[in-house]
C-alpha positions as CSV (number, residue, x, y, z in Angstrom):
1,A,-14.6,7.9,-17.3
2,D,-11.4,8.9,-15.4
3,S,-12.6,7.5,-12.1
4,L,-12.9,3.8,-11.1
5,K,-16.0,4.1,-8.9
6,P,-18.4,5.1,-11.7
7,L,-17.0,2.4,-14.0
8,L,-17.5,-0.2,-11.2
9,S,-21.1,1.0,-10.8
10,L,-21.8,0.6,-14.5
11,V,-20.3,-2.9,-14.5
12,S,-22.2,-4.0,-11.4
13,A,-25.5,-2.8,-12.8
14,S,-25.1,-4.2,-16.3
15,D,-27.0,-7.3,-17.4
16,A,-24.6,-7.9,-20.3
17,I,-21.8,-8.8,-17.8
18,S,-21.4,-12.2,-16.2
19,P,-22.7,-12.7,-12.7
20,E,-19.2,-13.4,-11.4
21,L,-17.8,-10.2,-12.8
22,R,-20.8,-8.2,-11.5
23,Q,-20.3,-9.6,-8.0
24,T,-16.6,-8.8,-8.2
25,A,-17.4,-5.2,-9.3
26,Q,-20.0,-4.8,-6.5
27,S,-17.4,-6.1,-3.9
28,L,-14.8,-3.6,-5.2
29,L,-17.3,-0.8,-5.2
30,Q,-18.3,-1.6,-1.6
31,H,-14.6,-1.6,-0.6
32,L,-13.9,1.7,-2.3
33,T,-17.0,3.2,-0.6
34,G,-15.7,2.0,2.8
35,Q,-12.3,3.5,2.2
36,Q,-14.0,6.8,1.3
37,L,-16.1,6.7,4.5
38,L,-12.9,6.2,6.5
39,L,-11.4,9.3,4.8
40,L,-14.5,11.3,5.9
41,G,-13.8,10.4,9.6
42,D,-12.9,13.0,12.2
43,R,-11.8,16.2,10.4
44,Q,-9.6,17.1,13.4
45,E,-7.3,14.1,12.7
46,A,-3.9,15.1,11.4
47,S,-3.4,11.8,9.6
48,V,-5.2,9.3,7.4
49,V,-4.6,5.5,7.6
50,L,-5.9,3.2,4.8
51,T,-5.6,-0.5,4.0
52,I,-6.2,-1.5,0.4
53,Q,-6.2,-4.9,-1.2
54,M,-5.5,-4.7,-4.9
55,P,-5.6,-7.7,-7.3
56,F,-3.0,-7.8,-10.0
57,V,-2.0,-10.1,-12.8
58,L,1.5,-11.6,-12.9
59,P,3.5,-11.9,-16.2
60,D,2.6,-15.7,-16.4
61,G,-1.1,-14.8,-16.2
62,E,-1.7,-15.9,-12.6
63,T,-3.4,-13.4,-10.3
64,S,-2.3,-12.3,-6.9
65,T,-3.3,-9.7,-4.3
66,A,-1.2,-6.9,-3.0
67,T,-2.1,-5.5,0.4
68,V,-1.2,-1.8,0.5
69,Y,-1.0,0.2,3.8
70,V,-1.0,3.9,3.5
71,R,-0.4,6.5,6.3
72,S,-0.4,10.1,5.4
73,R,-0.9,13.6,6.7
74,A,-4.4,14.6,6.0
75,A,-4.8,17.1,3.1
76,G,-8.5,17.8,3.3
77,R,-10.3,14.6,2.2
78,R,-7.2,13.2,0.5
79,I,-3.9,11.7,1.4
80,D,-0.8,13.9,1.0
81,P,1.3,12.4,-1.8
82,E,4.3,14.5,-0.8
83,N,4.4,13.2,2.8
84,C,3.2,9.6,3.3
85,W,4.2,6.1,4.2
86,L,3.3,3.2,2.0
87,R,3.8,-0.5,2.6
88,F,3.2,-3.1,-0.1
89,D,2.9,-6.7,1.0
90,L,3.3,-8.9,-2.1
91,R,3.3,-12.6,-2.8
92,L,5.2,-13.1,-6.1
93,D,5.9,-16.3,-8.0
94,K,9.7,-15.8,-8.5
95,L,10.6,-13.6,-5.6
96,G,8.2,-15.0,-3.0
97,E,7.0,-12.9,-0.1
98,T,8.2,-9.4,-0.6
99,V,7.5,-6.2,1.4
100,V,8.3,-2.8,0.1
101,D,8.3,0.1,2.5
102,V,8.1,3.5,0.9
103,V,8.6,6.7,2.9
104,V,7.9,10.0,1.1
105,S,8.9,13.2,2.9
106,D,8.7,16.5,1.1
107,R,8.7,14.7,-2.3
108,T,11.9,12.8,-1.3
109,V,11.4,9.0,-1.5
110,S,13.2,6.3,0.5
111,L,12.7,2.6,-0.3
112,L,13.3,-0.5,1.8
113,V,12.8,-3.8,0.2
114,L,12.4,-6.9,2.5
115,N,12.9,-10.2,0.7
116,D,14.9,-13.3,1.3
117,V,16.5,-13.4,-2.2
118,P,20.0,-12.2,-1.6
119,D,20.7,-11.3,-5.3
120,L,17.9,-8.7,-5.0
121,A,20.3,-6.2,-3.4
122,A,22.5,-6.1,-6.5
123,W,19.4,-5.9,-8.8
124,L,18.1,-2.9,-6.8
125,E,21.4,-1.2,-7.1
126,A,21.5,-1.8,-10.9
127,A,17.9,-0.5,-11.2
128,R,18.6,2.7,-9.2
129,P,19.3,5.0,-12.1
130,S,16.0,4.0,-13.8
131,L,14.1,4.5,-10.6
132,E,15.7,7.9,-10.0
133,E,14.8,9.0,-13.5
134,A,11.2,7.7,-13.2
135,L,10.8,9.5,-9.8
136,R,12.4,12.7,-11.2
137,S,10.0,12.8,-14.1
138,A,7.1,12.5,-11.6
139,G,8.5,15.4,-9.5
140,Y,10.1,13.3,-6.7
141,R,13.7,12.7,-5.6
142,L,15.1,9.3,-4.6
143,A,17.0,9.4,-1.3
144,G,17.9,5.8,-1.2
145,V,17.1,2.1,-1.8
146,R,17.9,-0.5,0.7
147,W,17.4,-4.3,0.9
148,R,17.2,-6.5,4.0
149,P,16.3,-10.1,4.4
150,L,12.6,-10.5,5.2
151,S,13.2,-13.5,7.5
152,A,15.3,-11.3,9.8
153,E,12.3,-8.9,10.2
154,K,9.6,-11.4,11.1
155,P,8.9,-11.3,14.9
156,S,7.4,-14.2,16.8
157,E,3.6,-14.2,17.2
158,S,3.8,-12.7,20.8
159,E,6.3,-10.0,19.6
160,A,4.1,-9.3,16.6
161,G,1.0,-8.7,18.8
162,L,3.0,-6.4,21.2
163,R,4.5,-4.5,18.3
164,A,1.0,-4.0,16.7
165,V,-0.4,-2.7,20.0
166,R,2.7,-0.5,20.6
167,H,2.5,0.8,17.0
168,Y,-1.2,1.7,17.5
169,V,-0.6,3.4,20.8
170,L,2.3,5.4,19.5
171,T,0.6,6.5,16.2
172,S,-2.9,7.2,17.5
173,Q,-3.7,10.4,19.2
174,G,-6.5,11.0,21.7
175,V,-7.4,7.3,21.9
176,D,-7.8,5.3,25.2
177,I,-6.7,1.7,24.7
178,R,-7.7,-0.9,27.3
179,I,-6.1,-4.3,27.1
């Protein structure tokens, strides 16, 4: 009962659940299974890379999807929560497009929030004590919180393609890439 995958299996097999909900549960179950298979990859790899799409409900009842990218040192079949990089790509009603980069190194957390709402920098600074306390209670330390305009970070399409290839080449080990 403390794992999502068995619950999704029960929902997708139940006749008492609507066909739409069963289909959604099956889709999520397949996605989770795919992510688990990616984790089982080459045991010699020193890092794990995951992309997860998570639906969430906004305060006004509307739903949205967050895309979460995770890169971590491999800790057996799991990611290393003490040393990882997370990127949350969000589409929010009030704040619009928002990207949150989280770097965790030896349980020390650094946040970079990319968004075009200039007042967000002041809000982040005001929220810093609460964030520090929440992280401290979870056994982490906050190194810093920064804000930058998202529009300044967006490359042109050609730059984006080159950056993606360059990123892949620099972060992948033992892979030949032919373009």
